[in-house]
MDAnalysis code that builds the backbone (N, CA, C; Angstrom):
import MDAnalysis as mda
import numpy as np

u = mda.Universe.empty(204, n_residues=68, atom_resindex=np.repeat(np.arange(68), 3), trajectory=True)
u.add_TopologyAttr("name", ["N", "CA", "C"] * 68)
u.add_TopologyAttr("resid", np.arange(1, 69))
u.add_TopologyAttr("resname", ["UNK", "UNK", "UNK", "UNK", "UNK", "UNK", "UNK", "UNK", "UNK", "UNK", "UNK", "UNK", "UNK", "UNK", "UNK", "UNK", "UNK", "UNK", "UNK", "UNK", "UNK", "UNK", "UNK", "UNK", "UNK", "UNK", "UNK", "UNK", "UNK", "UNK", "UNK", "UNK", "UNK", "UNK", "UNK", "UNK", "UNK", "UNK", "UNK", "UNK", "UNK", "UNK", "UNK", "UNK", "UNK", "UNK", "UNK", "UNK", "UNK", "UNK", "UNK", "UNK", "UNK", "UNK", "UNK", "UNK", "UNK", "UNK", "UNK", "UNK", "UNK", "UNK", "UNK", "UNK", "UNK", "UNK", "UNK", "UNK"])
u.atoms.positions = np.array([
    [-4.153, 15.367, -6.464],
    [-3.048, 15.701, -7.335],
    [-2.035, 16.520, -6.551],
    [-0.840, 15.994, -6.363],
    [0.209, 16.677, -5.614],
    [1.075, 17.481, -6.570],
    [1.299, 18.755, -6.236],
    [2.104, 19.608, -7.098],
    [3.573, 19.440, -6.765],
    [4.419, 19.649, -7.758],
    [5.859, 19.588, -7.607],
    [6.332, 20.796, -6.818],
    [7.329, 20.615, -5.932],
    [7.810, 21.721, -5.119],
    [8.444, 22.817, -5.968],
    [8.826, 22.531, -7.222],
    [9.403, 23.566, -8.083],
    [8.336, 24.573, -8.523],
    [7.065, 24.290, -8.268],
    [5.989, 25.219, -8.591],
    [5.806, 26.264, -7.493],
    [6.667, 26.228, -6.479],
    [6.542, 27.122, -5.339],
    [7.805, 27.952, -5.150],
    [7.624, 29.153, -4.641],
    [8.735, 30.051, -4.334],
    [8.806, 30.174, -2.821],
    [9.905, 29.725, -2.205],
    [10.007, 29.804, -0.749],
    [9.951, 31.246, -0.247],
    [9.312, 31.443, 0.887],
    [9.214, 32.751, 1.511],
    [10.478, 33.031, 2.313],
    [11.091, 31.984, 2.833],
    [12.273, 32.138, 3.659],
    [11.970, 32.019, 5.136],
    [10.741, 31.645, 5.458],
    [10.340, 31.383, 6.839],
    [10.025, 29.887, 6.884],
    [10.968, 29.070, 7.386],
    [10.835, 27.609, 7.263],
    [9.476, 27.040, 7.673],
    [8.945, 27.410, 8.825],
    [7.655, 26.870, 9.264],
    [6.517, 27.239, 8.336],
    [6.513, 28.482, 7.862],
    [5.458, 28.930, 6.951],
    [5.613, 28.270, 5.584],
    [6.851, 28.142, 5.109],
    [7.075, 27.438, 3.836],
    [6.565, 26.001, 3.924],
    [6.758, 25.373, 5.061],
    [6.283, 23.998, 5.241],
    [4.757, 23.943, 5.201],
    [4.099, 24.859, 5.904],
    [2.630, 24.899, 5.912],
    [2.084, 25.130, 4.502],
    [2.809, 25.941, 3.719],
    [2.368, 26.283, 2.356],
    [2.908, 25.315, 1.307],
    [3.389, 24.143, 1.737],
    [3.914, 23.122, 0.828],
    [5.085, 23.615, -0.009],
    [5.906, 24.486, 0.559],
    [7.106, 24.936, -0.146],
    [7.162, 26.429, -0.377],
    [6.083, 27.132, -0.155],
    [6.079, 28.583, -0.345],
    [4.867, 29.048, -1.127],
    [5.023, 30.188, -1.776],
    [3.943, 30.755, -2.591],
    [3.987, 30.164, -3.990],
    [2.858, 30.056, -4.639],
    [2.801, 29.509, -5.984],
    [3.559, 30.415, -6.941],
    [4.469, 29.829, -7.700],
    [5.281, 30.581, -8.660],
    [4.408, 31.156, -9.771],
    [4.802, 32.318, -10.291],
    [4.111, 32.919, -11.417],
    [2.833, 33.652, -11.059],
    [2.577, 33.838, -9.786],
    [1.370, 34.534, -9.326],
    [1.755, 35.871, -8.717],
    [0.791, 36.762, -8.604],
    [0.985, 38.043, -7.955],
    [0.161, 38.037, -6.670],
    [0.737, 38.563, -5.607],
    [0.064, 38.565, -4.315],
    [-0.047, 39.984, -3.790],
    [-1.142, 40.276, -3.128],
    [-1.375, 41.560, -2.487],
    [-1.585, 41.305, -1.006],
    [-0.755, 41.927, -0.167],
    [-0.909, 41.804, 1.282],
    [-1.677, 43.006, 1.793],
    [-2.725, 42.752, 2.545],
    [-3.560, 43.813, 3.095],
    [-3.775, 43.515, 4.570],
    [-3.741, 44.534, 5.397],
    [-3.994, 44.326, 6.811],
    [-3.822, 45.612, 7.595],
    [-4.179, 45.548, 8.837],
    [-4.061, 46.694, 9.731],
    [-2.595, 47.014, 9.999],
    [-2.300, 48.262, 10.418],
    [-0.935, 48.605, 10.813],
    [-0.444, 47.665, 11.910],
    [0.782, 47.219, 11.773],
    [1.367, 46.334, 12.777],
    [1.070, 44.865, 12.574],
    [0.362, 44.516, 11.511],
    [-0.007, 43.119, 11.277],
    [1.159, 42.264, 10.787],
    [2.237, 42.897, 10.299],
    [3.398, 42.145, 9.833],
    [3.574, 42.126, 8.328],
    [2.842, 42.970, 7.625],
    [2.927, 42.992, 6.159],
    [4.339, 43.334, 5.678],
    [4.931, 44.381, 6.256],
    [6.260, 44.803, 5.842],
    [7.296, 43.753, 6.207],
    [7.218, 43.204, 7.405],
    [8.160, 42.172, 7.832],
    [8.085, 40.962, 6.913],
    [6.877, 40.517, 6.601],
    [6.681, 39.390, 5.691],
    [7.288, 39.694, 4.325],
    [6.989, 40.883, 3.800],
    [7.461, 41.265, 2.472],
    [8.976, 41.348, 2.408],
    [9.593, 41.959, 3.417],
    [11.043, 42.090, 3.429],
    [11.727, 40.741, 3.597],
    [11.116, 39.832, 4.332],
    [11.668, 38.475, 4.453],
    [11.618, 37.768, 3.105],
    [10.515, 37.927, 2.390],
    [10.368, 37.315, 1.067],
    [11.398, 37.882, 0.089],
    [11.586, 39.209, 0.109],
    [12.576, 39.858, -0.758],
    [13.986, 39.398, -0.379],
    [14.284, 39.317, 0.916],
    [15.601, 38.867, 1.370],
    [15.896, 37.451, 0.884],
    [14.889, 36.590, 0.895],
    [15.068, 35.223, 0.398],
    [15.372, 35.238, -1.095],
    [14.686, 36.077, -1.851],
    [14.964, 36.192, -3.284],
    [16.369, 36.711, -3.550],
    [16.793, 37.705, -2.794],
    [18.148, 38.250, -2.941],
    [19.181, 37.184, -2.591],
    [18.909, 36.437, -1.528],
    [19.822, 35.363, -1.130],
    [20.008, 34.357, -2.259],
    [18.929, 34.115, -3.024],
    [18.972, 33.168, -4.135],
    [19.384, 33.830, -5.448],
    [19.828, 35.110, -5.365],
    [20.281, 35.881, -6.521],
    [19.199, 36.039, -7.596],
    [17.955, 36.225, -7.143],
    [16.830, 36.456, -8.051],
    [16.581, 37.959, -8.183],
    [15.960, 38.357, -9.279],
    [15.555, 39.754, -9.423],
    [14.355, 39.982, -8.515],
    [14.361, 41.106, -7.803],
    [13.308, 41.380, -6.837],
    [12.773, 42.795, -7.003],
    [11.499, 42.968, -6.722],
    [10.858, 44.271, -6.759],
    [9.914, 44.355, -5.576],
    [10.019, 45.448, -4.839],
    [9.150, 45.671, -3.680],
    [8.458, 47.002, -3.889],
    [7.148, 46.995, -3.889],
    [6.357, 48.224, -4.068],
    [5.492, 48.388, -2.843],
    [5.463, 49.600, -2.313],
    [4.617, 49.891, -1.159],
    [3.912, 51.221, -1.406],
    [2.736, 51.343, -0.860],
    [1.988, 52.605, -0.961],
    [1.562, 53.010, 0.434],
    [1.523, 54.315, 0.652],
    [1.128, 54.831, 1.966],
    [-0.364, 54.647, 2.200],
    [-0.711, 54.552, 3.456],
    [-2.116, 54.421, 3.824],
    [-2.860, 55.737, 3.665],
    [-4.162, 55.658, 3.630],
    [-5.004, 56.824, 3.418],
    [-5.198, 57.683, 4.657],
    [-4.826, 57.160, 5.801],
    [-5.022, 57.935, 7.033],
    [-6.499, 58.037, 7.382],
    [-6.749, 58.375, 8.595],
    [-8.140, 58.480, 9.078],
    [-8.623, 59.901, 9.002],
])
């Protein structure tokens, strides 16, 4: 069963959007977790920039790490 591309929200990174069949699944919530420097912030800001470019409402929430 092939899903319609309208069920996806583009991230704004063409190669990654292609691998993900158009982007992230619409209507879902995603949590990015990883080590410092893994690219979480860069990925998130690219996704937000794509939403702003498309004149969509955007929200970005970040929390500080617990430290060692």
